[in-house]
N, C-alpha and C positions, 0 to 999 in steps of 0.2 A: 598417599601413595605416589611413587615417582613414575611418570610416563617417560621412560628412558629415551625412546626414539624421538619424542617431541623435544626433550631437553637437549639432546645431541644436535638436533636441527637448529634450535635456538642458539646454542653455543657456537655452531659453525657460522650462522648468519651474523652473530655479533663479532666473531673473529674476523670475518671477511670485511666488515665495516671498518675495522682497524687497518685493513689493507686498501681502503677506498674502493671496495667492490660491494655492490648491492645486489642481492638476489632474494627471491621469495622463498618462504619456508617450503612451499610445495615443490619447488625445483630441486631441493636438497634430498638426495636419495640416501636412506639409511637401510642397510641390509644386515641380516643375521649372518654371522660367520658359521659356516658348516664345520670347519675344523677349529676346535677349541684352541689350538696352538696359535691361530691367527687373531685371537681375541673373541669378544662377545658380539660386537657390532662393527660394521665397516661403512665408510662413505667413499663414493667415487667423485666427490665434488671437484677435486683437483684435476681429474681427467676431463670433467665436463667443461671446466673453465680455461683449459690450456689454449684452445684455439682463439678465444676472444681476448685473452690476456697476452697472447704471443709469448708464452713462457712454457717451460717443460712442466709436466704434472708434478714431478718430484720437487721442483723448485717452489712451486705454489704450495704444495703440501708442507714443505719445511717451514716456509714463512708463516703459514696458517697455524701449524701445531703450537707455535710459541704463544699463541693467544688463547689456546683451548685449555683452560683450567677450571675444574669443578670438583667439589668434594666427593662426588659419587664415582669419579674416574680413578682407577688404580694406576693405569699407565696408557700411553698412546704410542703406537709404532707406525712408521711409514714402510709400506711393503710394495714389492714389484715396481711397476711403472709410476706409482703414485697413490696407491690405496692408503687410506688412513684407517688404521685398526684401533678400536677402543677396547680396553680391558676394564670391565666395571667391577667395583667392589662388591663382594658377595652380600654384604649388609644392605646395599642399595636394592638388590633384587629381593632379598628376604623380607624387606619391610612390607611387601604386598600381603604377606600372610595375615598380619594383624588387621589390615584394611578389609580383606575378604571376610574374615571371621566376624568382624564388627558389623559390616554391612549385610552379611548373610544373603538373604534372597534379593536384596537391593544391589548387590555387587554387579557391576556391568551397566547399571542405569546411568544415563547421561545427567550431568549437573546442569546442562543447558536445556531449558524448556522452550520448545518451539511454539510460537503463537499460531502458526499456520494450522488451519483445521482441515484434516484429510478425511475423505469418505472413500472407503474401500468396499466396492460391491463385488460379491463373488457367490458362486454356486448358482443362485437364481434359477434353479431348475423348474420347469413347468410342473405344477402340482397334478400330474397325471400318471405317475408310476414311480417305481423304485429309482433311487440314485444309481447311476452306472459309474464305471471307472473314470470316465472323463470328469464327471461331477466330483468324484472323490479326490482326484488329483487337484482340481480347482479348489476344493475345500481345504485340503492340506496346505497348499501354497498360499491361498488367500488368508487363511487363519494365521499361518506362520509370519506372513508379511505384517499383519496387524500386531502380533506379539512383539516382533522386532521393532516396529515403529513406536510402540508404547514404551519399550525398554530404552529406546534411544531418545525419549523425551518429547515425542510428537503427540498431538491431540488427534486421535484416530477414532472413527466410527465405523462399525461393521454393518453393512446393509445387504438385505436380501430383497430383490425385486420380484414380486409375485405376479407372474403372467396369468392373471385370473380373468382375462377378457380375450375374446377372439375365438376362432373356430375350434382350437384344441380343447377348450372347456366345453363347448357344445358336444364334441365327440366323447368327452369324458362322461357327460350326462347321459348320452345315448347308451354308452357301454354299461354304465352303472344300472340303468333302467333294465337292461337285458339280464344282468346278474341278479338283480332284485327279483325279477319275475321268476327266474330259474329257482331261486331259493324258496319261492312260494309255489313250487311245483307247476309253474306255467312255462313250458318249453316252446311256446309258439313263436318266440322272437329269436332272431339270430344276431350275433355280434356284427356291427357294421364293419365293412372291410377296412375303413380308415379309423376304426375305433381302437380301444386299448384292450389287449387280450391277456394282460398279465394277471397272475393268480391273486395279486394283492387286492384287486378290485372285488374279489369274492369276499375277503375279510371285511372290506368297507361296506359292501352290500349287507352283510350280516348285521353290522352295527345299525344300519338303516332299518332293517326288519325289526330289530329289537326296539328301535325308537318309535316307529310308526305302524308296525304290523303290516296289514295289507291295504292301508289307506290309499296308496298311490298305484294300485294295480290298474285302475282305470286312468287312461291318459287324459291329461289336462295341462293347461299352462302352469297351474300351481304345482302339479306333479313334476313337470320338467324343470321348473325353477328350483324345486327341492333337490332333485338329483344334481343339479348344476351347483347350487350354492353350498349345500351340505357336503356334497362330494368333494368340492374344492377344499372346504374346511378340513375334512377328515384326511384328505391326501396331504395337505400342508402340515397337519399335526404329526402325521407319520414321518414326513421328511424331517421335521424339527427333532423328533425323538431319535431318528437314526443319526442325525448330525450331532446331537448332544452326546450320543454314545461314541461318536468319532471325536469328541472333545472340541466341538465347534459350536459356538453360540453367536447370536446376532444382537446388535443394539436396536436395530430398526428393521421392520418389514414394511415395504411400501407396495400398495396394491395398484396394479395397472387400471383396474376397474374404478378405483377411487380417483385416480388421475383423470380418467375420462369423464366420470360423473361430476367432477368439480369444474368441468368446462375448460380444463387447461389445454386440451388438444386444440380446440377451436381458437383459444387465445393465442397460442404459439403460431397457428396457421395465419392469423391476422398479422402478427409481428413479422412473419417471413414474406409477406405480400410483395415487397420490392424485388424478391429473388424468385418469384413463382411465375410459371407460364403454363399455358394449356397446349397439349399436342395429342392427337388421336383420342380425344375425349378424356384424357387422363391429365392429372395435375403434376407438374414436374418442379423440382427445386434445383436452381442453377448452382449446384455445388462446385462445378468446374471453375466458377468465378473465384473460388478461394483456393482449393488445393486437390479437389477430387479428380479422378480420371474420366468420369462421365456424370451427367446430371441424373438425379434420382427421382423416382416416382413417389409422390406422397399420397395421392388418391388415385386408385385404379379407375378404369373406364366404367366399372359397374358401381362406382360411388364408394367402395369400401376403402378404408385406410390401409396403407401398407404398414408393416410393423415399425418402419422408420419414424413415422409422424408421432405416435405416442411415445416412442423412445426419446425423441427430441424434447417433448414436453416434460418427460421424466427427468432428463438431465438438467433442464432449466430449473425444475422444481428443486433438485438437489442444490444447485448453486444459489437459488433464492433462499434456501434454508441457512445460508451463511458459510458453506464450505468453500475453501480456497482452492482445493485440489481434489479432483475426482479420479479415482483409479478403478477401472473395470477389469476384472479377471475373466477372460473369455476364452472359449475354445479356439484353436488355431484356424478353424474354418471361418472365423469372423475377420480375417485379415482385411477384406475389402470394406469393413465397417468403420475402420479407424478414420480415414480421411473424410468420409461423408458426415460422420458425427462431429468431428473437429470443425469442419467447414460450417456445419449448421450452427454450432455454438458461436463461431466468429460472426456469423450473420446476425446473431442475437446480441452482439456487443461484448462477448466474452473473449478472453485471450485464448489463443490456440493451445497454450500450455496449461489451461485449466483442466484438461482431460488427458490422462495417460491410459493406455490400454495394455494390459499384460496378457499376451497370447500364450496359451498353455497347450502344448502338444499332447498327442494321444498316448495312451498306455496299451502295451500288448502284454498279455500273460503268457508265461512259459512254464511247462511242467514236463519233467523227463525229457527235456530238450526239444519238446514240441510246443507249437503255439496252442494255447488253451482258450477257446472262445466261448464255449457253451456251458451253462450251468447244468450239472447232472440232475438237479432237483426240478428245474422248470423247463430245461431245453432252450432257454433264452440266454441272452448275454449275462455274464456273471455280474451280480450287483455289488455295490460297495459293502453292504451288510454281509453278504456271503463271503467276500474276500476277507473281511475282518474276522468273521467266525472261523475261517480256515487258518489264518496265520497270525491273528491278533492285531489290535489297533496300532500298537507301537511299531510293528514291522511295516504296516501299510503306510503310516504317516511318515516314517523315516525314509523309506524307499521312494515315496512319491515326491519328496522335496530334495532328494539327494542329487538330482541333476537340475540344470537350469530349466526354467519353464519352457524355453524355446527349443529344448532338446526332446526328441522322442524318448520314451522310457520303456525298456523291456524289463518287466517285473518277473524275476525268477522265483516261483513259488517254493521250489526245493531249497534254494539258498535262504529265503526268508524264514523257513521253518527250522533251519539247522541251529543247534545249540553248540556252536563252536566259533572260533575266532574269525573264520572266513565270512561269517555273517556280521556286517558292520554294526547292526543294532545290538546283537548279543555282545560283541566286542566292547562297545561303549558302556552298555549297562553292567557288564561283568566288572569293568574297571571301577564303577561306582560301588557295586556290591562288595568288591575286594577291600576297598577303603573302609567301608562300614564295618566289615568283619575285623579288620586290624584295629580299628578305633575301639570296638567293643572289647577286644582282647586286651588293649592297653588302657582301659578306662581308669585304672588305679593311678596312672601317672599324671603329674601336673604338666600340662602342655606349655611349651616354650614358644610363644607367638612372635618372639623377636627373631627366631631362626638363626641364632648365633653360630651354630655348629654345622650349617649346611654348606659344604664345600665340594661335595662329590659332583662329578660331571652330570650325572642323571638328575641330581637335585637341582642343579643350575638350569638344566634344559627345561625341567618342569616349571620352575619359577618363571622363566621367560614366557612360557605359554600362558601361565596364569595372569601375568602382567598384561598380556595382549588382549585379554577377553573384552574389556570395554571398547577397544579400537575395532575388534572384530564385529561386535554388535553394531557399532556405528556404521561401518562399511556395509554390512549385510542389509541394514535398514535402508540406507541411502540408495543402494543399488537394487533394492527389492529382490534380494538374492538369498533366500533361505538355504540354498545349496552350499553357500559359503560357510554357513554355520555348521552344516554336517561335515564339511572339510575340517573345520576347527575341532569339532568333537572327535574326529578320528585322530588328529594330531595329539590332542589332549589324552585320549585313551592310550595311545602308543607310549607317550611320556609317562603316564601313570603305571602302566604295566612294566616298563623298563625300570622305573624307580623302585617298584615293589620287588622286582626280581633281583636287581643288583645291589640294592641298599637294604640291609637288614633293618627293618623298621623298629622292631622291639629287640633290644639287646640288654639283657639283665646286667651285663658287665659294664655298660656305658649308658647310665640313666640320663645324662644330659643330652647325649645325641638322640636317644630314644624320644625324649620330650620334644626336641626340635623336629624330628621326623614325623612324629604323630601330629604335630601342629601343621606340618606341610600336607600330610594326608587329609586332615580335616578341611583345610583350605581347598585342596584339589577336589574333595567330595562336593563341596558347596558349588564350585565353578562347574563341575560336570552336571550336577543337578540343574543349575540355572540354564546351562546351554541346552540340555535336553528339553527343558520346559519351553524354550523359545520355538521349538518345532513340535510341541505338543506330545512329547514322548516321556514316559514315566522313568523314574530313577529308582529301581528296586533296591532294597537294602540287603536282600538275600536272593540267591539264585541257585 
């Protein structure tokens, strides 16, 4: 398959060498022509070089064009002050059809395999209750980043950090103890004020009653440990089930408790000694010595660790496992966390670039034009599961990645439920279903994967977008920007709908053209499916 933009850049670079001008490929800009009359692609290189070469752009363009010869170019024109417009042979574009159909689900994958081992940690919600909308957006973005990395040839591991140590787990145990007693008709206990009041704990307490009966009605260390350990296990199992329904799985689950029990916290404390000092009976880490705005407390005056210390040990553990790059997907409220963690890793001898943090902004729900905060069922904040039950996993995943993670997201429940083109999820999925329907209708035809007869403007536009898919995957992965893939999906959907509407795909009176158009429909179907899969959205064959 021909990467036309890359080939044009290489052609221009080689042509300039003949003029004793050396430039990098990255500095050569190739743009799509919006007006078909101006060609398929254009370059502004002559305008870029005018000042440094002390010549007019048209003079440079005229000299350069004489060296720009390639078999995929139909003709070249110089326009305006010095734009170089390229008209590409239709056969050069249509060669992508055969490539797509041959590679199928592998189309878009990078031929370049990166040695760098990347660890992406995301969600990592405390196992103390249901996943909320912030967790859900983090899950959609983190999972899509991993899918893009994998497609772009990176070695990526998905990791979930289980916060199963600390006060929140003690509060979980206390809350489960109350629910357990209530289920056994003992209402003498009240839920602690700082406990967990969600109804999901009742379901977990029922599992406990089924497992142990009334064995732990009498308080003891063994009873408390059971509520704590088993409660954490059951909560985590529920989170994993809900995430699996959201099409999110993990390669590794790392326990904070295991990190602590292995003595890794004390070990990292010892390694950080040169940067530690005491003040007001607390232990501080001199993170300002690297890049933080203030020094951070590691051990409080009561002797308890702050969450930062085990977190440092955990990040060191990840790097010691052989990862070259750590990426943490965290809520936007963790902004102050970035420099303190980067500084800590530098103190331990790692590069500051070993860690990147993807901050994910909050989600607001809207229904009937009003902000929608509370669940009708529980009276609490709407959970990820409830939102998926209401509008479907596809809509939630698509909308949650459709904007940059750094942007707040207003989720319109009414729009997400609409079965019409104003809903971007429906618009994209309907494009795929449309292609499946026309391919089913034309299944008696022999498909022409050479695309010899594809000359219509809408066919050419669609082919260009199909050619772009590998480049779009690469850019979306490198920038960790799943929203760029949703932008691509919308462009592709528009091109498919326009092709379908303006080009009669099945024409009994022109079987050769029908064969070519059906092959283009098949290639477009494959690319739409592959693109939707990169953000965890299904590609239905019927709608």
